[in-house]
N, C-alpha and C positions, 0 to 999 in steps of 0.2 A: 051130701055136702060135707067136706072135710073142714074141720076147724084147726087152724094152726095154733099151736101152743108155743109161746116163747119160753125157752128154758128158764130165764130169770124169773118170770112170773110163776112158773111151776115151783121152782125152788122156794120162792118166798111164800107160796101158798101152803107148803108142807111144814114150814117152820113155825114154832110157837111164837107168841109175841115176845117172849124173853129172848129167844134165839135171834129173832129179827133185830131186836135192840142191840144185842151183842155184835151182830154182823155190821149194823150201821155204825156203831162206835169204833169198831176196828177199821172200817173204811174211812171214817173221819180222822182217826189217828194217823193213818197213812197219808191222807190228803193234806193234813196240816204239817206234815213232817218237814217240809222244806220252806216253811214260812218264818217270819221273824218271831213268831211265838216260840217259846221254849217248849220242849217236850213236857216239862213239869206243868206248864200252864194248861196244855191240852189234857194231860192226865188228871189234873184237878177238876177240869170241866167235865170230863167223862165220869169221874167219881161223883160229882155233884148231881149229874143226871141220873146215875144209877141209884143214888140215895133217894131222890125224889120218886123214882119209879117203884122202888122196892120197899120203901118205908111204910109202916102200917098207918092207915088213915087215922087221924086224930079225931076224937069226938066222943 
């Protein structure tokens, strides 16, 4: 019995969590490119998410 592997699932499985986050943020940036949001708004949101993900846990 052959199992079909979808390329996008394989690609995601070999990426580290950080690489997946970077890919998702790049996709989001492109998706919001033609909205009423300014590019600056989208970039600020991306930076906010990155800070939350990468900052050291407090405690």
